[in-house]
VEXGU-441586 format. One line per field, with one value per residue: chain; x, y, z of N, C-alpha, C in turn. Coordinates in steps of 0.02 Angstrom, whole numbers. Example, Ala and Ser with C-alpha at 12.3 -4.5 7.8 and 13.67 -1.06 7.14 Angstrom:
<guses>
ch	c(A_A)
n_px	c(660_642)
n_py	c(-284_-112)
n_pz	c(390_354)
ca_px	c(615_684)
ca_py	c(-225_-53)
ca_pz	c(390_357)
c_px	c(660_645)
c_py	c(-165_2)
c_pz	c(390_394)
</guses>
This chain:
<guses>
ch	c(A_A_A_A_A_A_A_A_A_A_A_A_A_A_A_A_A_A_A_A_A_A_A_A_A_A_A_A_A_A_A_A_A_A_A_A_A_A_A_A_A_A_A_A_A_A_A_A_A_A_A_A_A_A_A_A_A_A_A_A_A_A_A_A_A_A_A_A_A_A_A_A_A_A_A)
n_px	c(37_128_146_225_286_159_77_42_-4_-126_-176_-180_-275_-379_-411_-424_-527_-622_-663_-781_-860_-966_-950_-837_-756_-634_-550_-458_-413_-330_-239_-348_-262_-282_-406_-409_-336_-400_-518_-446_-436_-577_-699_-823_-841_-901_-832_-802_-718_-649_-577_-475_-411_-435_-369_-293_-407_-468_-374_-412_-519_-488_-421_-462_-615_-753_-780_-835_-799_-750_-738_-683_-668_-612_-623)
n_py	c(-56_48_186_304_366_419_473_610_641_579_612_790_758_719_834_953_893_795_826_899_764_657_496_377_285_164_137_-6_-35_-134_-157_-74_29_180_209_189_302_394_380_401_552_587_504_474_448_335_242_134_3_-78_-230_-321_-457_-561_-605_-468_-393_-466_-402_-275_-267_-319_-218_-92_-122_-47_-13_-74_-189_-269_-406_-366_-320_-172_-141)
n_pz	c(-12_15_-102_-104_-224_-317_-221_-195_-339_-338_-224_-248_-384_-331_-243_-355_-446_-407_-240_-215_-267_-227_-270_-308_-456_-494_-616_-653_-522_-425_-294_-245_-181_-219_-185_-42_-18_-63_6_142_124_135_199_171_42_-103_-150_-301_-360_-506_-557_-664_-588_-480_-374_-328_-294_-193_-102_-118_-72_70_116_98_170_136_-3_-138_-256_-411_-520_-686_-840_-908_-1028)
ca_px	c(-9_177_165_210_262_86_24_59_-38_-209_-198_-216_-329_-450_-434_-444_-581_-646_-680_-862_-904_-988_-938_-766_-773_-572_-528_-385_-410_-289_-250_-356_-220_-324_-480_-364_-308_-483_-535_-418_-452_-650_-719_-896_-858_-945_-768_-814_-686_-647_-500_-472_-372_-461_-324_-269_-463_-480_-329_-429_-568_-472_-394_-539_-686_-793_-790_-865_-739_-788_-675_-713_-635_-643_-630)
ca_py	c(-17_106_189_385_417_445_483_666_647_579_688_853_756_741_922_982_859_717_856_890_714_581_428_369_246_164_82_-17_-14_-147_-186_0_94_250_184_210_374_447_375_458_624_594_451_461_444_302_183_62_-23_-140_-245_-408_-483_-577_-607_-379_-363_-485_-368_-220_-292_-309_-131_-52_-157_-12_-6_-134_-206_-304_-407_-338_-307_-95_-109)
ca_pz	c(-8_7_-170_-117_-313_-332_-173_-212_-387_-319_-158_-303_-421_-280_-228_-418_-460_-363_-201_-206_-265_-169_-275_-346_-497_-492_-654_-668_-432_-405_-206_-185_-173_-242_-149_20_-24_-59_81_209_126_138_231_157_-19_-115_-200_-347_-394_-570_-595_-693_-566_-403_-318_-287_-281_-135_-64_-113_-1_147_117_91_167_147_-59_-189_-300_-461_-572_-761_-893_-925_-1113)
c_px	c(40_174_172_230_212_49_-7_-6_-120_-237_-224_-247_-375_-443_-432_-530_-644_-684_-745_-910_-913_-992_-882_-772_-684_-559_-464_-368_-355_-307_-287_-287_-239_-382_-465_-337_-360_-510_-535_-452_-534_-672_-790_-908_-881_-879_-801_-764_-676_-555_-504_-435_-407_-434_-311_-357_-497_-433_-370_-464_-552_-449_-427_-600_-759_-826_-814_-831_-779_-740_-712_-660_-665_-634_-682)
c_py	c(71_127_272_407_443_472_551_701_647_613_765_825_761_811_957_959_829_774_855_827_675_529_438_298_240_111_20_-15_-64_-153_-126_26_151_272_221_280_432_459_430_508_641_552_421_470_365_272_142_56_-96_-136_-329_-467_-501_-566_-513_-375_-386_-440_-297_-218_-290_-246_-64_-90_-109_6_-83_-136_-269_-340_-417_-306_-235_-82_-113)
c_pz	c(-1_-61_-150_-172_-309_-293_-208_-280_-358_-265_-212_-335_-379_-254_-288_-446_-436_-278_-186_-226_-204_-189_-312_-397_-526_-552_-647_-588_-414_-340_-180_-160_-160_-194_-71_33_-11_-2_140_180_148_133_195_60_-53_-170_-238_-354_-469_-582_-634_-652_-514_-353_-294_-275_-197_-71_-34_-35_70_175_112_113_139_48_-101_-250_-324_-508_-638_-790_-912_-977_-1143)
</guses>
């Protein structure tokens, strides 16, 4: 879950574009890193993640149990 190089970019995106949002869709969410950063900033976000890897989604579900995560090809 430690991905410092990306965290500042995610926080910038959240501040500029998603601060007023109620829900977030994370395509290619992997283990839920982005969901965790967003949730830390605003716990009321409804976060839905999609990824091809059931294994990574299981990690995402552990790291962010309030999110909804689905196996899906986002193409």
